[in-house]
C-alpha positions in Angstrom: -0.1 -0.4 -0.5 1.1 3.6 -1.0 2.6 6.1 2.3 -0.6 6.8 4.1 0.3 10.1 6.3 0.4 9.1 9.8 -1.6 12.1 12.4 1.5 11.3 14.5 4.3 12.1 12.3 3.4 14.5 10.5 3.6 18.2 12.8 2.1 21.2 10.7 3.5 24.5 10.5 0.6 26.8 11.7 3.1 30.1 11.1 2.8 29.7 6.6 0.8 29.6 4.6 0.3 27.6 1.8 0.3 28.6 -1.6 -2.6 27.2 -3.6 -2.7 26.5 -7.6 -6.0 25.2 -8.7 -6.5 23.6 -12.8 -9.4 24.0 -13.4 -11.0 26.4 -10.9 -14.5 27.8 -12.7 -15.9 24.0 -12.3 -18.0 22.5 -9.6 -14.6 21.8 -7.6 -12.5 25.1 -8.4 -15.3 27.8 -7.4 -15.9 25.5 -4.4 -12.4 25.5 -3.4 -11.8 28.9 -4.0 -14.8 29.7 -1.1 -13.0 27.2 1.0 -9.6 28.5 0.8 -12.1 32.2 1.5 -12.0 30.7 4.9 -9.1 29.8 5.8 -6.8 32.9 4.6 -4.4 32.8 7.0 -3.4 29.6 6.4 -4.2 29.4 2.7 -3.4 31.7 -0.5 -4.1 31.3 -3.7 -1.6 32.2 -6.3 -2.4 30.5 -9.1 -5.4 29.9 -11.6 -6.3 27.7 -14.3 -8.9 27.2 -16.3 -9.6 25.6 -19.7 -11.9 28.0 -22.0 -14.3 29.4 -19.3 -12.6 32.8 -19.5 -15.4 34.9 -18.4 -15.2 33.4 -15.4 -11.6 32.6 -14.6 -11.8 36.8 -15.6 -13.6 37.5 -12.9 -11.7 34.6 -10.7 -8.3 37.0 -11.0 -10.7 40.5 -10.3 -11.0 39.0 -6.6 -8.4 36.9 -5.8 -5.7 38.8 -8.0 -3.8 35.7 -8.4 0.5 35.9 -9.4 -0.5 33.6 -12.3 -3.4 32.4 -14.6 -3.2 29.9 -17.1 -5.8 29.4 -20.0 -5.3 26.0 -22.1 -7.4 27.2 -24.9 -5.1 28.8 -26.7 -7.8 30.4 -28.7 -9.7 32.0 -26.1 -7.3 33.0 -23.6 -6.6 36.3 -25.6 -9.8 37.1 -24.5 -8.6 37.5 -20.8 -7.6 41.6 -19.8 -4.1 41.8 -19.0 -3.8 42.8 -15.0 -0.9 44.3 -13.2 -0.7 42.0 -10.6 -1.3 38.9 -12.3 0.0 36.8 -14.6 -1.4 35.7 -17.9 -0.2 33.2 -20.2 -1.2 30.1 -22.8 -1.0 26.2 -23.0 -0.2 23.5 -21.1 4.0 24.0 -21.0 3.0 27.5 -18.6 0.4 25.2 -16.5 3.5 22.2 -16.1 5.5 25.1 -15.2 2.7 26.6 -12.4 2.3 23.3 -11.2 6.4 22.9 -10.3 7.6 26.4 -9.6 9.5 26.4 -6.1 6.8 28.6 -3.9 3.4 26.4 -4.6 2.5 24.1 -1.6 -0.4 22.5 -2.7 -2.3 22.1 -6.2 -5.4 21.4 -6.7 -6.1 19.1 -9.8 -9.5 19.7 -11.1 -9.7 20.0 -14.7 -12.0 18.0 -17.2 -10.2 15.1 -18.0 -6.5 14.0 -18.6 -6.0 18.1 -19.9 -3.9 18.4 -16.3 -2.2 14.9 -16.6 1.1 16.6 -17.2 0.5 19.7 -14.8 -0.6 16.7 -12.0 3.0 14.3 -12.8 5.7 17.6 -12.2 4.3 18.8 -9.1 4.4 14.9 -7.6 7.8 14.5 -8.7 8.5 18.3 -7.2 7.7 17.2 -4.0 4.1 18.7 -3.8 0.9 18.1 -2.4 -1.4 16.9 -4.8 -5.1 18.1 -4.0 -6.8 15.3 -6.9 -10.8 15.4 -7.6 -10.1 14.3 -11.3 -11.6 11.7 -11.6 -9.6 10.5 -15.4 -6.5 10.7 -14.3 -6.3 8.2 -11.8 -8.3 6.1 -14.1 -5.8 5.8 -17.4 -2.5 6.4 -15.3 -2.4 5.5 -12.1 0.1 3.2 -12.9 2.5 7.2 -14.3 0.8 9.1 -11.1 1.9 6.5 -8.4 5.2 6.4 -9.9 5.6 10.0 -9.5 4.8 9.9 -6.4 7.8 7.7 -5.3 9.4 9.6 -7.2 9.2 12.8 -5.7 7.9 11.6 -2.1 4.9 14.0 -2.6 1.6 14.0 -1.2 -1.4 13.1 -3.1 -4.9 13.6 -1.3 -8.1 12.9 -3.4 -10.9 15.2 -3.0 -13.3 12.5 -4.1 -16.1 12.4 -1.2 -15.9 8.1 -1.2 -11.4 8.5 -0.7 -11.1 11.8 0.9 -13.3 9.2 3.1 -10.9 5.7 3.5 -8.1 8.4 3.8 -9.8 9.5 7.1 -10.9 5.7 7.6 -7.4 4.5 7.2 -4.7 7.4 9.1 -3.1 6.0 11.4 -3.9 2.0 10.8 -1.3 -0.1 9.7 -2.0 -1.9 5.9 -1.8 -5.5 6.9 -4.8 -5.1 9.1 -7.2 -3.8 6.3 -9.4 -6.4 5.1 -11.4 -4.2 2.6 -13.0 -1.2 1.0 -16.1 -0.5 1.0 -17.4 2.8 -1.2 -20.7 4.5 -0.7 -22.9 5.0 -3.8 -26.3 7.4 -3.5 -28.1 4.8 -6.2 -28.4 8.2 -8.6 -32.0 8.2 -10.1 -33.3 4.9 -11.0 -32.4 3.0 -8.3 -35.5 2.5 -7.5 -37.4 3.3 -11.0 -36.8 2.0 -14.6 -34.8 3.8 -16.9 -35.6 2.7 -19.8 -36.5 5.9 -22.7 -35.0 8.1 -20.4 -33.7 11.6 -21.4 -30.8 13.2 -20.1 -33.1 15.8 -18.4 -34.4 13.3 -16.3 -30.8 11.0 -15.8 -29.1 14.9 -14.9 -31.9 14.7 -12.1 -29.2 13.5 -9.0 -31.3 13.4 -6.0 -28.7 13.9 -3.4 -25.6 15.6 -5.1 -24.9 18.7 -7.3 -22.5 18.0 -9.9 -21.4 18.2 -13.7 -23.5 16.4 -16.4 -21.0 13.9 -16.7 -20.6 12.6 -13.3 -24.0 13.4 -13.1 -24.8 10.6 -15.8 -22.0 8.3 -14.6 -24.0 8.3 -10.9 -26.8 7.2 -13.0 -25.2 4.1 -14.6 -23.2 3.6 -11.9 -19.9 4.0 -13.6 -18.9 6.5 -12.0 -18.5 4.4 -8.7 -16.8 1.8 -11.3 -14.0 4.7 -11.9 -13.7 4.9 -8.1 -12.8 1.7 -7.8 -10.0 1.8 -9.5 -9.4 5.0 -8.3 -9.2 3.2 -4.7 -6.8 0.3 -6.1 -4.8 2.3 -6.9 -4.7 5.4 -4.4 -4.5 3.2 -1.4 -3.0 -0.2 -2.9 -6.2 -2.4 -2.1 -6.4 -5.5 -4.6 -10.1 -4.5 -6.6 -11.5 -7.8 -4.6 -10.5 -6.4 -1.3 -12.8 -3.5 -2.8 -16.8 -3.5 -2.4 -19.9 -0.5 -3.3 -22.3 -0.5 -1.1 -26.2 1.7 -2.6 -26.6 4.8 0.3 -29.3 6.3 -0.7 -28.9 9.3 2.5 -25.2 10.2 1.2 -24.1 10.1 5.3 -21.7 7.2 5.4 -18.4 8.4 2.4 -16.9 5.4 2.8 -16.3 2.2 5.6 -12.7 0.8 5.8 -13.3 -3.2 7.0 -9.9 -4.7 9.4 -9.2 -7.7 9.7 -10.9 -8.1 13.4 -14.3 -7.3 11.6 -14.1 -3.8 12.4 -15.5 -1.1 10.6 -15.0 2.4 10.4 -17.2 4.7 8.8 -17.0 8.7 7.7 -20.0 10.6 8.2 -21.2 13.9 7.2 -23.4 15.4 5.3 -22.9 15.3 1.2 -21.4 19.0 0.6 -17.6 18.6 -1.4 -16.3 21.7 0.5 -15.4 18.7 3.0 -13.3 16.9 1.2 -11.9 20.4 -0.2 -10.7 21.1 3.7 -9.5 18.2 4.5 -6.8 17.4 1.4 -6.3 21.3 1.5 -5.8 21.5 5.7 -4.5 17.9 6.5 -2.9 17.0 8.8 -4.8 19.7 10.8 -8.7 20.2 10.5 -10.3 24.1 10.4 -13.1 25.3 11.5 -16.8 23.9 9.6 -17.3 24.5 6.4 -20.9 22.8 5.7 -23.6 22.5 7.8 -23.8 19.5 11.0 -24.1 16.1 11.1 -27.5 15.7 12.7 -28.5 11.7 13.3 -31.5 11.8 14.9 -33.0 14.3 12.4 -32.0 12.2 9.5 -33.4 9.3 11.3 -32.2 5.8 9.5 -29.2 5.0 7.3 -30.4 1.8 4.7 -27.8 0.3 2.4 -28.1 -2.8 0.1 -25.9 -4.6 -3.0 -25.4 -2.7 -6.7 -27.5 -4.5 -8.9 -25.3 -5.6 -11.4 -27.7 -6.8 -14.0 -29.3 -3.8 -13.9 -26.3 -1.2 -13.9 -23.9 -3.5 -15.8 -21.2 -0.1 -16.2 -19.8 -0.9 -12.1 -19.0 -4.6 -13.5 -17.4 -3.5 -16.8 -14.8 -1.2 -14.5 -13.9 -4.0 -12.4 -13.5 -6.2 -15.6 -11.6 -2.9 -17.3 -8.6 -2.8 -14.1 -8.9 -6.6 -14.2 -7.5 -6.5 -17.2 -4.6 -3.8 -17.2 -3.2 -2.6 -19.8 -4.9 0.1 -21.9 -8.2 -0.9 -20.8 -9.0 1.5 -17.5 -8.4 4.1 -20.4 -10.5 2.8 -23.0 -13.3 1.5 -20.3 -12.9 6.1 -19.0 -13.0 7.3 -23.3 -15.6 4.8 -23.6 -17.9 6.0 -21.0 -17.1 10.2 -22.1 -17.6 9.8 -25.7 -20.8 7.7 -24.8 -22.1 9.9 -22.6 -21.2 13.3 -24.5 -23.6 11.4 -27.6 -26.3 11.0 -24.9 -26.4 14.5 -23.9 -26.7 15.4 -27.3 -29.4 13.7 -27.7 -27.9 11.0 -30.4 -27.6 8.0 -27.8 -30.2 5.7 -26.0 -29.4 6.0 -21.9 -29.5 1.7 -22.0 -26.9 2.1 -25.0 -23.8 3.6 -23.0 -23.1 -0.1 -21.3 -23.2 -1.6 -24.5 -20.7 0.6 -26.4 -18.2 0.8 -23.5 -18.3 -3.3 -23.5 -17.6 -3.0 -27.5 -14.9 -0.4 -27.6 -13.2 -2.8 -24.7 -13.7 -6.1 -26.3 -12.7 -4.7 -29.5 -9.1 -2.0 -28.5 -5.8 -3.4 -28.8 -3.9 -4.7 -25.6 -0.6 -3.6 -24.8 0.8 -4.7 -21.6 2.7 -2.3 -20.2 1.8 0.8 -22.4 3.6 4.7 -22.5 1.0 7.1 -22.1 1.4 7.9 -25.4 -0.3 4.6 -26.1 -3.2 5.5 -23.7 -3.5 8.2 -25.3 -3.4 7.0 -28.5 -6.2 4.3 -27.0 -8.1 7.4 -25.2 -8.7 9.3 -29.5 -9.2 5.2 -30.9 -11.8 4.3 -28.5 -13.8 8.0 -28.9 -13.4 7.9 -32.5 -14.6 3.5 -32.1 -18.1 4.9 -29.6 -18.4 7.9 -32.7 -18.5 5.7 -34.9 -20.8 3.3 -33.8 -23.3 5.6 -32.1 -24.0 7.3 -36.0 -23.6 3.9 -37.5 -27.0 3.3 -35.5 -28.6 5.7 -36.3 -28.7 5.7 -40.5 
């Protein structure tokens, strides 16, 4: 199991303000990260912001927090940013990497969509920085390279995903040899108790618990999101897939659990609000004042759990299979899902077809036992073209 920081081993330096850069500051997690940092200004300072193409919101954020740097990946959109005497604006991937490895930066929050921030993530880890990771695709597709960079730089990798953040909390100061299994919880999405036949995007995007982006909301409805989290947990905590379980928990109060070899179970609970895992990842090993409402179990009344129905939601099983296959399979899984979800949201693909196309892509991709980063990227591109072609073939 990779190094898990111990509360006893780390003594926080409360005298020094940590400099934070946010890659993906205009997204849901990025915006909430700015809110959290505003509450802890004596401990945290934003020195860099980055976005892919939402320059309008990025401009507003620059005006509000005056970071030393701002980066826009999309060079065409970048020129629309106004110059600032306090903020140096640059365009493209190289400046993003430079910002992530800057010696003055302590924490890099990675919340950029997809794998756009892969190079910056690897660079930050190799420089020994703390990476607070909120982007699933980077670990799903490139987990081996991320963990290699973590070991090389002796940095820190703290997950922002509520489930993995919960596991990190449960595992603190515990001997990895005593862990029997990790238990990820899932809300079950909008179709836990109703049929999804003929579901439209507006039906799928009506999540019962969380306010998330479109893709992750669809992935929650298919349980693919939980499949991705199984793959992430495997890399983050060094636990074999057969020791990672999923339970449906519609209240979304228990965010994850760890069962130990003596059959005791430790759970992390809180109201469903992403600001808590964000604050934990930024402030660890300290805990700051509450940024979310207090949990009132008496008011909630009951906590329910059930096994996921893998026949109704085959995407979960596909994730386990892809992880077992290794090589490019996890990357093909996530790329096929990305394209299929996009086609569904565009009204070009039926909801029920999403897992079918993912299965077909995995079955037809070129298998490489130990692929390079370039080969994984090629596999992702092939997959997206494959899914697009199959979608169009079924519409003619």
